[in-house]
C-alpha positions in Angstrom: -20.1 -28.6 9.3 -18.5 -29.1 12.7 -14.8 -28.4 13.3 -14.3 -32.1 14.1 -15.7 -33.1 10.8 -13.6 -30.6 8.9 -10.5 -31.9 10.7 -11.4 -35.5 9.9 -11.9 -34.7 6.2 -8.5 -32.8 6.1 -6.7 -35.8 7.7 -8.5 -38.2 5.4 -7.5 -36.3 2.3 -3.8 -36.3 3.4 -3.6 -39.9 4.8 -5.9 -41.8 2.3 -3.9 -41.5 -1.0 -0.6 -42.8 0.5 -2.3 -45.7 2.3 -4.3 -46.7 -0.8 -1.3 -46.4 -3.0 0.9 -48.5 -0.6 -1.8 -51.1 -0.3 -2.2 -51.3 -4.1 1.5 -51.6 -4.7 1.9 -54.2 -1.9 -1.0 -56.4 -3.3 0.3 -56.2 -6.8 3.8 -57.2 -5.8 2.5 -60.0 -3.6 0.3 -61.3 -6.5 3.3 -61.2 -8.9 5.1 -63.6 -6.5 7.3 -61.3 -4.3 7.9 -62.4 -0.7 5.5 -60.8 1.8 8.2 -59.0 3.7 9.7 -57.6 0.6 6.3 -56.5 -0.8 5.6 -54.7 2.5 8.9 -52.8 2.4 8.3 -51.7 -1.2 4.7 -50.8 -0.4 5.9 -48.6 2.5 8.4 -46.9 0.2 5.7 -46.3 -2.4 3.4 -44.8 0.3 6.2 -42.5 1.5 6.8 -41.4 -2.1 3.1 -40.7 -2.6 3.0 -38.7 0.6 6.0 -36.6 -0.5 4.6 -36.0 -4.0 1.3 -34.8 -2.4 3.2 -32.0 -0.6 5.4 -30.9 -3.6 4.2 -27.7 -5.2 4.8 -27.7 -8.9 4.4 -24.0 -9.5 7.5 -22.1 -10.2 8.6 -19.6 -7.6 8.7 -16.1 -9.1 12.2 -14.5 -9.1 12.5 -11.3 -7.3 13.2 -8.2 -9.4 16.7 -7.0 -9.3 17.2 -3.8 -7.4 18.6 -1.1 -9.5 20.8 1.2 -7.4 20.6 4.8 -8.6 23.3 7.0 -7.2 21.8 10.5 -6.8 23.7 13.4 -5.5 22.5 14.3 -2.0 20.8 10.9 -1.5 20.4 9.7 2.0 23.0 6.9 1.7 25.6 9.1 -0.1 27.2 10.3 3.1 27.2 6.8 4.6 28.8 5.4 1.4 31.5 8.1 1.5 32.2 7.5 5.2 32.7 3.8 4.6 35.2 4.5 1.7 37.2 7.2 3.6 39.7 4.8 5.1 41.5 2.4 2.8 44.5 0.3 3.5 47.2 1.3 6.0 45.1 4.1 7.4 45.3 6.0 4.1 42.4 7.5 2.3 40.5 5.1 0.0 40.6 5.5 -3.8 36.9 5.9 -4.1 36.8 8.7 -1.6 39.6 10.5 -3.3 37.9 10.1 -6.7 34.7 11.8 -5.2 36.9 14.5 -3.5 38.7 15.2 -6.8 35.3 15.6 -8.6 34.0 18.0 -6.0 37.3 19.9 -6.0 37.3 20.2 -9.7 33.8 21.7 -9.6 34.6 24.1 -6.8 37.8 25.3 -8.5 36.1 25.6 -11.9 33.6 28.1 -10.3 36.6 30.3 -9.6 37.8 30.1 -13.3 40.6 27.6 -12.7 41.3 24.0 -13.8 43.1 21.4 -11.7 44.6 19.7 -14.7 46.1 22.9 -16.3 49.7 23.4 -15.3 49.5 27.2 -16.0 46.9 27.5 -13.2 49.3 26.0 -10.6 50.3 29.3 -8.8 46.7 30.5 -8.7 45.5 27.2 -7.4 48.2 27.2 -4.7 47.0 30.7 -3.6 43.3 29.6 -3.7 43.6 26.2 -2.0 47.0 26.0 -0.3 49.8 23.5 -1.1 48.5 20.7 1.1 45.0 20.7 -0.4 46.3 21.1 -4.0 48.7 18.2 -3.5 45.8 16.0 -2.2 43.7 16.9 -5.2 46.3 16.3 -7.8 48.4 13.4 -6.5 47.9 10.3 -8.5 50.8 8.2 -7.3 51.5 6.0 -4.3 51.3 6.6 -1.4 47.7 7.8 -1.2 47.1 10.8 1.1 46.2 10.2 4.7 42.7 10.7 6.1 44.0 13.9 7.7 44.9 15.2 4.3 41.5 14.3 3.0 39.6 16.1 5.8 41.9 19.1 5.5 41.1 19.3 1.8 37.4 18.9 2.5 37.6 21.8 5.0 39.4 24.0 2.4 36.8 23.2 -0.3 34.0 23.9 2.2 35.5 27.3 3.1 36.1 28.0 -0.5 32.4 28.1 -1.1 30.4 28.2 -4.3 30.9 31.9 -5.1 33.2 33.1 -7.8 36.4 35.0 -6.8 36.6 36.5 -10.2 33.6 38.0 -12.0 32.5 36.3 -15.2 33.4 38.2 -18.3 30.5 40.2 -19.6 29.5 40.1 -23.2 31.3 42.7 -25.3 28.2 44.2 -26.8 25.1 44.2 -24.6 22.8 45.0 -27.5 23.5 41.9 -29.5 20.9 39.2 -29.2 21.5 35.5 -28.8 20.7 33.5 -32.0 18.4 31.2 -30.0 
């Protein structure tokens, strides 16, 4: 089949149904007794409706699957998310960044045998972290710490490292076996 013939068939399949429908509607309305001009207008409207209905696709569009965001420690976007939450209102640190900093600080301090929430560990925490970093980690009231306080505390926690300052207590009797 030649390309001209293929094109003619495609045009015919698109143009023929609206023209045939419009002509049929116009003839029926004229035969019923409608004025010729009114029958032509209604026939043109019917032809346009048929042309539109030819182009309508009745299949339902599939809905895209919802993305599930998994927050993993060390993920590529974690640093970017934290950077965007660093500055809150009035140039102060954002609450989300402080929450993450408190979690990291609690883990680092726990490796040294201390607890941020225990008031008895206050002097040992001040010796380990310093007053400014301890205040940043424990303050829960307004005003929020500044971004400078946040970065200072991050530096202190980074320098603190993951090693223990006190050795873990060894078991009392090395010859006893675990019940597991």
